[in-house]
C-alpha positions in Angstrom: 144.0 109.5 103.7 140.8 108.2 105.5 137.7 108.1 104.2 135.0 111.0 105.6 132.2 109.1 104.9 133.3 106.0 106.6 131.2 106.6 109.8 128.4 107.3 107.9 126.1 104.9 106.9 122.5 105.1 106.7 121.7 101.7 106.6 123.4 101.2 110.3 122.2 104.2 111.8 118.9 103.8 114.2 117.5 107.1 112.9 119.3 108.2 109.5 116.8 111.6 109.2 116.0 110.1 105.5 112.2 110.7 104.0 111.5 107.1 104.4 108.5 107.7 106.7 106.3 110.4 105.1 103.3 111.6 106.3 100.9 110.4 103.6 99.1 113.8 103.6 102.6 114.8 101.9 102.8 112.3 99.5 102.9 113.4 96.0 100.5 110.5 94.9 98.3 110.5 98.1 95.2 111.4 95.9 95.3 108.8 93.4 92.9 105.5 93.9 94.4 103.0 96.7 96.4 99.9 95.7 95.1 96.6 95.4 97.3 95.6 97.8 96.6 98.3 100.1 93.0 97.6 99.4 93.4 93.8 100.7 95.4 94.7 103.3 92.9 97.1 104.3 90.5 94.6 104.1 92.3 91.9 106.0 92.8 94.2 108.9 89.4 95.5 108.7 88.4 92.1 109.4 90.7 91.5 112.4 89.5 94.3 113.9 85.6 93.6 113.7 85.5 97.1 112.1 83.8 96.3 108.8 83.4 100.1 108.5 87.0 100.4 108.2 87.3 99.3 104.7 85.9 101.3 101.5 85.9 100.9 98.1 87.3 104.0 96.8 89.5 105.5 99.2 93.0 107.5 98.0 96.4 105.8 98.8 97.0 108.8 101.6 93.4 107.7 103.1 94.1 103.8 103.1 97.4 104.5 104.8 96.1 106.3 107.4 93.5 103.4 108.1 96.0 100.9 107.9 98.0 102.3 110.4 95.1 103.1 112.8 94.3 99.5 112.3 97.1 97.8 112.8 97.5 99.8 115.8 94.1 98.7 116.8 95.2 94.7 116.5 98.4 95.4 118.2 100.5 95.3 115.1 102.4 98.5 115.2 106.1 99.4 115.1 106.3 95.7 113.3 
């Protein structure tokens, strides 16, 4: 008998339809302070984009994620 799940491999499907990319506003931890890694990356991107106002201490994980996405677009890193 053939395995009914043999062709259903989310690792090989281009769009598995999972929740791997979720809107930051929907994160259960989105209201928590941004992580150290987010702060570091946000600072680096704000410097690369010559946008010092994009970095701000004390923002949430969700806000940091949104700013990181916007800066990645601005410096040409989106989709990488």
